[in-house]
C-alpha positions as CSV (number, residue, x, y, z in Angstrom):
1,M,0.0,0.0,0.0
2,P,1.7,3.2,-1.0
3,R,2.4,5.7,1.7
4,P,0.6,9.0,1.5
5,R,2.5,11.9,0.1
6,R,3.6,14.5,2.5
7,L,2.8,18.0,1.5
8,S,5.7,20.3,1.9
9,S,5.5,24.0,2.7
10,S,5.2,26.1,-0.4
11,S,5.7,29.8,-1.0
12,S,2.4,29.9,-2.8
13,L,0.6,28.5,0.1
14,T,2.4,30.8,2.6
15,R,1.4,33.8,0.5
16,S,-2.3,32.9,0.3
17,P,-3.3,34.3,3.7
18,S,-1.7,37.7,2.8
19,R,-3.4,37.8,-0.5
20,L,-6.8,37.0,1.1
21,S,-6.2,39.7,3.7
22,F,-5.4,42.3,1.1
23,S,-8.5,41.4,-0.9
24,S,-10.8,41.8,2.2
25,S,-9.3,45.2,3.0
26,S,-9.8,46.5,-0.5
27,A,-13.5,45.4,-0.5
28,A,-14.2,47.1,2.8
29,A,-12.6,50.4,1.7
30,T,-14.6,50.3,-1.5
31,A,-17.9,49.8,0.5
32,V,-17.1,52.7,2.8
33,A,-16.4,55.0,-0.1
34,A,-19.6,54.0,-1.7
35,V,-21.6,54.8,1.4
36,R,-19.9,58.1,1.8
37,N,-20.7,59.1,-1.7
38,E,-24.3,58.1,-1.2
39,H,-24.6,60.3,1.9
40,A,-23.0,63.2,0.1
41,R,-25.5,63.0,-2.7
42,I,-28.4,62.9,-0.1
43,Y,-27.0,65.9,1.7
44,T,-26.6,67.8,-1.5
45,C,-30.2,67.1,-2.5
46,L,-31.5,68.1,0.9
47,I,-29.5,71.4,0.8
48,A,-30.6,72.1,-2.7
49,G,-34.2,71.3,-1.8
50,G,-34.0,73.6,1.2
51,L,-32.6,76.5,-0.8
52,L,-35.3,76.0,-3.4
53,L,-38.0,76.0,-0.8
54,L,-36.6,79.1,0.9
55,A,-36.4,80.9,-2.5
56,S,-40.0,79.9,-3.2
57,V,-41.2,81.2,0.2
58,T,-39.3,84.4,-0.2
59,F,-40.7,84.9,-3.7
60,L,-44.3,84.3,-2.5
61,Q,-43.9,86.7,0.4
62,A,-42.6,89.4,-1.7
63,H,-45.2,88.9,-4.4
64,L,-48.3,88.5,-2.1
65,A,-47.2,91.6,0.0
66,S,-48.1,93.8,-3.0
67,A,-51.7,92.4,-3.1
68,P,-54.6,94.1,-1.3
69,Q,-56.3,92.0,1.4
70,G,-58.9,89.6,0.0
71,S,-57.8,90.1,-3.7
72,N,-57.1,87.3,-6.1
73,L,-53.8,88.5,-7.6
74,D,-52.7,86.8,-10.7
75,P,-48.9,86.8,-10.9
76,L,-49.1,87.1,-14.7
77,D,-51.8,89.8,-14.6
78,S,-50.5,92.9,-16.2
79,D,-52.7,95.0,-14.0
80,S,-50.9,93.9,-10.8
81,N,-48.2,96.5,-11.5
82,S,-50.7,99.3,-11.3
83,E,-52.0,98.0,-8.0
84,M,-48.5,97.9,-6.6
85,E,-48.1,101.5,-7.7
86,E,-51.2,102.4,-5.7
87,K,-49.8,100.7,-2.6
88,K,-46.7,102.8,-3.0
89,Q,-48.9,105.9,-3.0
90,G,-50.1,105.1,0.5
91,L,-53.5,103.7,-0.4
92,F,-53.0,100.8,2.1
93,F,-52.0,100.8,5.7
94,W,-50.9,98.0,8.1
95,D,-53.2,97.4,11.1
96,H,-50.7,96.5,13.9
97,T,-53.5,95.5,16.2
98,L,-55.0,92.8,13.9
99,G,-51.9,92.1,11.9
100,V,-53.5,92.7,8.5
101,R,-53.4,95.1,5.7
102,K,-56.4,97.4,5.2
103,K,-57.6,99.9,2.7
104,S,-57.3,103.5,3.7
105,L,-60.7,105.1,4.2
106,K,-59.4,108.4,2.9
107,N,-58.5,106.8,-0.5
108,V,-61.3,104.3,-0.8
109,E,-62.5,105.9,-3.9
110,H,-59.2,104.9,-5.7
111,L,-59.4,101.3,-4.8
112,G,-61.3,98.2,-5.9
113,P,-60.8,95.2,-8.1
114,V,-60.3,95.7,-11.9
115,L,-63.5,95.0,-13.7
116,R,-63.2,93.6,-17.2
117,T,-65.8,94.7,-19.7
118,P,-66.3,94.0,-23.4
119,G,-64.9,97.4,-24.2
120,G,-61.9,97.1,-22.0
121,T,-61.2,97.5,-18.4
122,M,-62.5,100.0,-15.8
123,K,-61.5,100.4,-12.2
124,L,-64.2,100.9,-9.7
125,G,-64.4,104.5,-8.4
126,T,-64.3,106.0,-11.9
127,A,-67.3,107.1,-13.9
128,A,-69.4,104.3,-15.4
129,T,-72.3,104.5,-17.8
130,N,-73.6,101.1,-17.0
131,E,-76.1,101.1,-14.1
132,G,-75.0,97.7,-12.9
133,L,-71.4,98.9,-12.8
134,L,-72.4,101.8,-10.7
135,D,-74.2,99.6,-8.2
136,L,-71.2,97.3,-8.1
137,E,-69.0,100.3,-7.5
138,K,-71.1,101.5,-4.5
139,H,-71.1,98.0,-3.1
140,E,-67.3,97.5,-3.4
141,A,-66.5,101.0,-2.1
142,A,-68.8,100.6,1.0
143,S,-67.3,99.9,4.4
144,Y,-68.5,97.1,6.7
145,N,-68.8,96.8,10.5
146,S,-68.2,93.7,12.6
147,D,-71.6,92.2,11.7
148,D,-71.0,92.4,7.9
149,E,-73.6,95.2,7.6
150,T,-72.9,98.3,5.6
151,L,-71.5,101.0,7.8
152,D,-73.4,104.3,8.0
153,E,-71.8,106.9,5.9
154,E,-71.9,109.5,8.7
155,V,-70.1,107.1,11.1
156,Q,-67.6,106.4,8.4
157,R,-67.0,110.1,7.9
158,Q,-66.4,110.5,11.7
159,L,-64.0,107.6,11.8
160,E,-61.9,109.1,9.0
161,D,-61.3,112.1,11.3
162,V,-60.2,110.0,14.3
163,V,-56.5,110.6,14.8
164,E,-56.0,110.1,18.6
165,I,-57.9,108.2,21.3
166,E,-59.4,111.5,22.5
167,D,-61.1,112.0,19.2
168,A,-62.8,108.6,19.5
169,L,-63.9,109.4,23.1
170,L,-65.4,112.7,22.1
171,L,-67.4,111.5,19.0
172,N,-71.0,112.7,19.1
173,E,-73.7,113.2,16.6
174,D,-71.9,116.2,15.1
175,G,-68.4,114.7,14.9
176,P,-65.3,115.4,16.9
177,V,-65.1,118.2,19.3
178,Y,-62.9,120.5,17.1
179,K,-65.9,120.8,14.8
180,P,-68.8,123.1,15.7
181,V,-71.0,121.4,18.3
182,P,-74.4,122.4,19.6
183,R,-74.8,123.6,23.2
184,L,-76.5,121.0,25.3
185,P,-78.7,121.9,28.3
186,D,-76.6,123.0,31.2
187,K,-78.2,120.5,33.6
188,I,-77.2,117.6,31.3
189,A,-73.7,118.3,30.0
190,G,-72.7,121.9,31.0
191,K,-71.3,124.3,28.5
192,Y,-69.1,123.1,25.7
193,A,-67.5,126.4,25.0
194,Q,-68.0,130.0,25.7
195,K,-68.3,132.8,23.2
196,G,-64.9,133.8,22.0
197,G,-63.5,130.3,21.3
198,S,-62.6,129.1,24.8
199,S,-60.6,125.9,24.9
200,Y,-62.4,122.7,25.4
201,D,-61.4,120.3,28.3
202,P,-61.3,116.8,26.8
203,I,-61.5,115.0,30.2
204,N,-64.2,116.9,32.0
205,P,-67.4,114.7,32.3
206,V,-69.5,117.9,32.7
207,N,-68.9,118.6,29.0
208,I,-69.0,115.0,27.8
209,P,-72.2,112.9,28.4
210,M,-70.4,109.7,27.4
211,L,-68.1,110.1,30.5
212,Q,-70.8,111.0,33.0
213,D,-71.2,108.4,35.8
214,P,-75.0,107.7,36.4
215,D,-74.3,107.2,40.1
216,T,-73.1,110.8,40.5
217,G,-74.9,114.1,40.6
218,P,-75.2,116.7,37.9
219,D,-73.0,119.2,39.8
220,T,-69.7,117.6,38.5
221,W,-70.7,114.2,37.2
222,M,-67.6,112.8,38.8
223,T,-66.7,110.3,41.5
224,K,-64.0,110.8,44.0
225,S,-61.6,108.8,41.8
226,D,-62.5,110.9,38.8
227,K,-61.8,114.1,40.7
228,A,-58.5,112.9,42.0
229,M,-57.4,111.7,38.5
230,L,-58.6,115.0,36.9
231,K,-56.6,117.0,39.5
232,A,-53.5,114.9,38.9
233,L,-53.7,115.3,35.1
234,R,-54.0,119.1,35.5
235,V,-51.1,119.3,37.8
236,D,-49.1,117.5,35.1
237,G,-50.1,120.2,32.7
238,Y,-52.4,118.0,30.6
239,G,-55.6,119.8,31.3
240,Q,-56.7,123.0,29.6
241,S,-58.6,125.9,30.9
242,V,-62.2,125.1,31.4
243,P,-65.0,127.6,31.5
244,L,-66.6,127.5,35.0
245,Q,-70.3,127.1,35.4
246,P,-72.2,129.8,37.3
247,N,-72.2,127.7,40.5
248,Q,-68.5,126.7,40.4
249,G,-65.3,128.2,41.7
250,L,-64.8,130.8,44.3
251,Q,-67.9,133.0,44.6
252,S,-68.8,136.0,46.5
253,R,-72.2,137.5,47.2
254,A,-73.8,134.1,47.5
255,N,-77.1,135.5,48.8
256,T,-79.3,138.5,48.3
257,Q,-78.2,140.0,51.6
258,G,-74.7,140.6,50.3
259,L,-73.1,138.2,52.8
260,T,-69.8,136.6,51.7
261,H,-69.7,132.9,50.9
262,W,-66.6,131.2,49.5
263,R,-66.4,127.7,48.4
264,H,-63.9,125.5,46.7
265,V,-65.3,123.1,44.2
266,A,-63.5,119.7,44.0
267,G,-62.8,118.3,40.5
268,T,-62.9,121.6,38.6
269,R,-60.4,124.4,38.0
270,P,-61.0,127.0,40.7
271,S,-60.2,130.6,40.3
272,L,-57.8,130.4,43.3
273,T,-55.5,127.7,44.5
274,F,-56.3,125.8,47.7
275,T,-53.8,127.9,49.7
276,A,-55.0,131.2,48.2
277,F,-58.6,130.3,48.9
278,M,-57.8,129.4,52.5
279,Q,-56.0,132.6,53.0
280,Q,-58.7,134.7,51.5
281,F,-61.6,133.0,53.3
282,L,-59.9,132.8,56.8
283,H,-58.5,136.4,56.7
284,Q,-61.8,138.2,56.2
285,D,-62.2,141.1,58.5
286,T,-65.5,139.8,59.8
287,C,-64.1,136.5,61.0
288,S,-64.1,136.4,64.8
289,I,-62.7,132.9,65.0
290,R,-61.5,130.2,62.6
291,V,-63.0,126.7,63.0
292,F,-62.0,123.5,61.3
293,M,-64.1,120.4,61.0
294,A,-63.8,117.2,58.9
295,W,-66.3,114.8,57.3
296,T,-65.3,111.6,55.5
297,T,-68.5,109.5,55.4
298,P,-71.4,109.8,52.8
299,P,-73.7,112.9,53.0
300,W,-76.7,110.9,54.1
301,S,-74.9,110.0,57.3
302,L,-74.7,113.7,58.3
303,T,-78.0,114.0,60.3
304,V,-79.7,116.7,62.4
305,R,-77.6,115.9,65.5
306,H,-74.5,116.9,63.4
307,Q,-76.3,120.0,62.2
308,R,-76.7,120.9,65.9
309,T,-72.9,121.2,66.1
310,L,-72.8,124.1,63.7
311,E,-75.9,125.6,65.3
312,S,-74.3,125.6,68.7
313,L,-71.1,127.1,67.2
314,F,-72.9,129.9,65.5
315,H,-75.0,130.6,68.6
316,F,-71.8,131.6,70.5
317,H,-69.7,132.7,67.5
318,P,-72.0,134.1,64.8
319,N,-69.1,135.6,62.8
320,A,-67.0,132.4,62.9
321,C,-65.4,131.3,59.6
322,V,-65.9,127.5,59.4
323,V,-64.1,125.2,57.0
324,V,-65.4,121.7,56.7
325,F,-62.8,119.4,55.0
326,S,-64.6,116.8,53.0
327,E,-64.4,114.7,49.8
328,T,-68.0,113.5,50.0
329,L,-70.1,116.6,50.7
330,E,-71.4,118.8,47.9
331,T,-70.1,122.4,48.0
332,D,-73.6,123.7,48.8
333,F,-74.4,121.2,51.5
334,F,-74.7,123.9,54.1
335,K,-76.5,126.4,51.9
336,T,-79.2,127.0,54.6
337,F,-76.5,128.4,56.9
338,V,-75.1,130.5,54.2
339,Q,-78.5,131.9,53.4
340,E,-78.8,132.9,57.0
341,G,-75.6,134.9,56.8
342,F,-73.1,132.4,58.3
343,K,-69.7,131.7,56.8
344,V,-69.2,128.1,56.1
345,A,-67.2,126.4,53.3
346,V,-66.9,122.8,52.2
347,V,-63.3,122.3,51.0
348,Q,-61.6,119.3,49.5
349,P,-58.1,119.5,50.9
350,D,-55.2,119.8,48.5
351,L,-52.8,117.6,50.4
352,P,-49.6,118.7,48.8
353,E,-50.4,122.3,49.4
354,L,-51.7,121.7,52.9
355,L,-48.7,119.6,54.0
356,A,-46.2,121.8,52.4
357,N,-43.5,123.2,54.7
358,T,-44.6,120.9,57.6
359,P,-42.8,117.8,59.0
360,T,-45.5,115.6,57.4
361,D,-45.1,116.6,53.8
362,I,-43.7,113.1,53.1
363,F,-47.3,111.8,53.2
364,T,-48.0,113.5,49.9
365,T,-45.7,111.0,48.1
366,V,-47.5,108.0,49.5
367,W,-51.0,109.4,49.4
368,V,-52.4,106.9,46.8
369,R,-51.1,103.9,48.7
370,W,-52.1,105.5,52.0
371,R,-55.7,105.6,50.9
372,E,-55.8,101.8,50.6
373,I,-55.4,101.0,54.3
374,P,-58.5,100.2,56.3
375,L,-57.9,103.0,58.9
376,Y,-57.0,105.7,56.3
377,Y,-59.9,108.1,57.0
378,I,-59.4,108.0,60.8
379,H,-55.6,108.7,60.4
380,Y,-56.4,111.2,57.7
381,T,-58.5,113.3,60.0
382,D,-56.0,113.0,62.8
383,L,-53.4,114.6,60.5
384,L,-55.8,117.2,59.1
385,R,-56.6,118.7,62.5
386,L,-53.0,119.0,63.5
387,V,-51.8,120.5,60.2
388,A,-54.8,123.0,59.8
389,L,-54.3,124.4,63.3
390,Y,-50.5,124.6,62.9
391,K,-50.7,126.5,59.5
392,Y,-53.7,128.7,60.2
393,G,-54.5,128.6,63.9
394,G,-58.0,128.5,65.4
395,V,-60.3,125.8,66.7
396,Y,-60.8,122.2,65.7
397,M,-64.1,120.4,66.6
398,D,-65.4,117.0,65.8
399,M,-68.8,116.9,64.2
400,D,-70.3,115.2,67.3
401,V,-69.4,118.0,69.7
402,I,-71.9,120.5,71.0
403,L,-70.6,123.9,72.0
404,L,-71.9,125.1,75.4
405,K,-69.8,128.1,76.0
406,P,-67.7,130.6,74.0
407,L,-64.1,129.5,73.3
408,D,-62.5,133.0,73.2
409,S,-60.7,132.5,76.6
410,L,-58.9,129.4,75.4
411,H,-55.4,129.4,73.9
412,N,-53.2,126.4,73.1
413,A,-55.7,124.2,74.9
414,I,-56.6,120.5,74.5
415,G,-59.0,118.4,76.6
416,S,-58.4,115.3,78.6
417,E,-60.8,112.4,79.1
418,I,-61.3,109.6,81.6
419,L,-61.2,106.1,80.1
420,A,-63.2,103.1,81.2
421,N,-60.3,101.8,83.2
422,G,-59.9,105.1,85.1
423,E,-56.8,106.3,83.2
424,V,-56.7,109.9,81.9
425,R,-55.4,110.8,78.5
426,L,-55.6,113.7,76.1
427,N,-58.2,113.8,73.3
428,G,-58.0,115.9,70.1
429,A,-61.8,116.1,69.5
430,V,-61.6,119.7,70.6
431,M,-58.4,121.7,70.2
432,V,-57.7,125.5,70.3
433,F,-54.2,126.5,69.2
434,N,-52.3,129.5,67.9
435,K,-50.8,129.5,64.5
436,S,-47.3,127.8,64.3
437,S,-47.7,126.3,67.8
438,P,-44.4,124.6,68.8
439,F,-46.4,121.8,70.5
440,L,-48.3,121.1,67.3
441,R,-45.0,121.0,65.3
442,E,-43.7,118.4,67.8
443,C,-46.9,116.4,67.3
444,L,-46.4,116.5,63.5
445,E,-42.8,115.3,63.8
446,E,-44.0,112.5,66.1
447,F,-46.8,111.6,63.6
448,T,-44.2,111.2,60.8
449,A,-41.6,109.4,63.0
450,T,-43.9,106.9,64.7
451,Y,-46.8,106.5,62.2
452,D,-48.5,103.0,62.4
453,D,-51.2,102.2,59.9
454,T,-52.5,99.3,61.9
455,L,-53.4,101.0,65.2
456,L,-56.7,102.9,65.7
457,E,-55.7,105.6,68.1
458,W,-51.9,105.5,68.1
459,N,-51.7,108.4,65.7
460,G,-54.5,110.4,67.3
461,A,-55.3,110.6,71.0
462,E,-52.3,108.5,72.1
463,L,-50.0,110.6,70.0
464,V,-50.9,114.0,71.6
465,T,-50.7,112.2,75.0
466,R,-47.2,110.9,74.3
467,V,-45.9,114.2,73.2
468,A,-47.5,116.1,76.1
469,N,-46.3,113.8,78.9
470,F,-43.0,112.3,77.6
471,S,-41.5,114.8,75.2
472,I,-38.8,117.0,76.8
473,R,-38.4,120.6,75.6
474,K,-35.1,122.5,75.3
475,G,-35.5,123.9,78.8
476,G,-35.8,120.4,80.3
477,K,-39.5,120.6,80.9
478,K,-42.3,118.5,79.5
479,W,-45.0,120.1,77.4
480,S,-47.5,119.4,80.1
481,E,-45.4,121.5,82.5
482,D,-45.5,124.6,80.4
483,P,-49.0,126.2,80.6
484,E,-48.1,128.9,78.0
485,A,-47.3,126.3,75.3
486,L,-50.0,123.8,76.3
487,Q,-53.1,124.2,78.5
488,I,-54.6,120.8,79.4
489,Q,-58.2,121.1,80.3
490,P,-59.7,118.9,83.0
491,P,-62.0,116.0,81.7
492,F,-65.2,117.8,82.6
493,A,-64.4,120.9,80.5
494,F,-64.7,119.1,77.1
495,F,-66.0,115.7,77.9
496,P,-68.4,115.9,80.9
497,L,-70.1,112.7,79.6
498,T,-67.6,109.9,79.3
499,S,-67.6,107.3,76.5
500,S,-68.3,104.5,79.0
501,S,-71.5,106.2,80.4
502,I,-72.8,108.0,77.3
503,L,-75.4,105.3,76.4
504,R,-77.5,105.8,79.5
505,Y,-78.1,109.5,78.8
506,F,-79.9,108.7,75.5
507,V,-82.7,107.2,77.6
508,A,-85.2,109.4,79.6
509,P,-85.1,109.0,83.4
510,T,-87.3,106.2,84.7
511,D,-87.8,107.4,88.3
512,K,-87.6,110.6,90.3
513,Q,-84.2,109.9,91.8
514,Q,-82.6,109.4,88.4
515,E,-84.4,112.5,87.1
516,E,-83.0,114.5,90.0
517,E,-79.5,113.3,89.4
518,E,-79.5,114.1,85.7
519,K,-81.0,117.5,86.5
520,Q,-78.1,118.3,88.7
521,L,-75.6,116.9,86.2
522,L,-77.1,119.0,83.5
523,G,-76.9,122.2,85.5
524,K,-73.2,121.5,86.2
525,I,-72.6,120.8,82.5
526,F,-74.1,124.1,81.4
527,E,-72.1,126.0,84.1
528,E,-68.7,124.4,83.9
529,A,-68.2,122.6,80.6
530,F,-67.2,124.2,77.3
531,T,-68.4,121.4,75.1
532,T,-70.2,118.0,75.3
533,H,-69.1,115.1,73.2
534,Y,-71.8,112.5,72.5
535,W,-69.4,109.9,71.0
536,N,-71.1,109.3,67.7
537,R,-68.9,106.3,67.1
538,L,-70.8,104.5,69.9
539,T,-74.2,106.2,69.6
540,A,-74.8,106.5,65.8
541,Q,-77.7,104.0,65.9
542,L,-79.4,105.6,68.9
543,V,-82.2,108.1,68.9
544,P,-82.4,110.4,71.9
545,E,-85.6,109.9,73.8
546,N,-87.8,112.8,74.7
547,G,-86.8,114.1,78.1
548,S,-83.3,112.5,77.9
549,L,-80.2,114.5,78.9
550,I,-78.7,114.2,75.4
551,E,-81.9,115.6,73.8
552,T,-81.8,118.6,76.2
553,V,-78.1,119.3,75.3
554,L,-78.6,118.9,71.6
555,N,-81.6,121.3,71.6
556,Q,-80.2,123.8,74.0
557,H,-78.9,126.2,71.4
558,C,-80.6,125.0,68.3
559,L,-81.4,127.4,65.4
560,T,-83.8,125.1,63.5
561,C,-85.4,123.5,66.5
562,T,-88.3,122.1,64.6
563,D,-86.0,119.5,63.0
564,I,-86.4,116.1,64.5
565,L,-83.3,114.5,66.0
């Protein structure tokens, strides 16, 4: 049996693996190159497609921008060039509110689609002999409102004249205000203009029925917010001079007897500033005493018992000049007193002018925010009484105080009261001070330094008590130890009826003993007390019974005694 042949190593066999390896490497490289080329072609196509799409969008935007809104513009239409020329002439405008192009009302007669006729072309707005073409022209040239109804031609004419927002607000049946307008009845809208071309106030509701609040009266047609805003705008120089109505501004000779009556009307341009008015009213030769009061609640809450305060004041001081600070009362609220010859004015304080050159002038910068706190009106009147007496001197009285004796003998005086716990503190319901009183200036400085908008009496009765008992003067004395600078009256002088016992005196005596006790107390009050405070904050809902002590006090010096309490 032959032996199998041994295969010897051969160079050809030894080179085979290397040839196989080289062949595999070449195939892989070729495949990678093919893939890369394919990707390059894809990328090239994508880029080319993107550029083509971008060019198409750009072309469409540029082409469609020249077309009027709603038109079917044919890119090959030869008339499109003429419409583009019209656009260049300002016949269209861009509505930034809606983000669309609109036809200009002033050039509406030049616009409209091109109408092709057998004899050629004719643009709407030009003369046409065909009746149907005229109707179509009117239809195309008409304007439409939001309900797709034809807009009235008169309204369209008025809208064409609207340039500013004030023009739109002042539109009426005769067009904008700069055109001649008829004079409406005074009781409805006041006077639009005086003879001679007086300027028109575009923000005064008296002249503009559209701005009149139905919840306000015909005197000014403005709410308190309206008055404050109008005043702020005029301070900024926006408002123009406004012709005053016959019952507005500062007036003299308010009655047929020739007696002087000055009043400052809130919300209108007075003939004098607040400071000038106060100086002229308070410095009349016939003023025997200056009296300040404040009223912050609605007019209906001022009842007969509050009227008794003025009546008792004029009983002892018939020539007193009384200023009632109020934002709620009408200027002629006390006209019955004026007709009787008494001098009383309702004044809306101009806080920047009133607080000027005082330690509390910083409150004018926060007045808007200050009004938002719950205790604003209480703190507001606490500040008013101090500032008014410091700047002008005189008497301050709350509207629930009855005067029982003349106040001529008092100077730099303030009353004290007995609290329910037996403590004694000062109370600013009645104050009599000279002008520029150093004690009042100290109180104003304390008001600014320690003001707290969360405490009821911290800035009022407690404030004057702190200053009087704890503030040290330059000489080392407390204010309460200097009778020339501060006269503190005993509790019975101003407050013979305490807040803790006032309720019982609204009820008539039920037996002889109680009747005798109240009779003796009443005699002592009339003999020793200057005033009586009936604490309206606690007794507003009570009606004095016939024969009660309070009824006797209220009617002791009445002028219109037939009025029922």
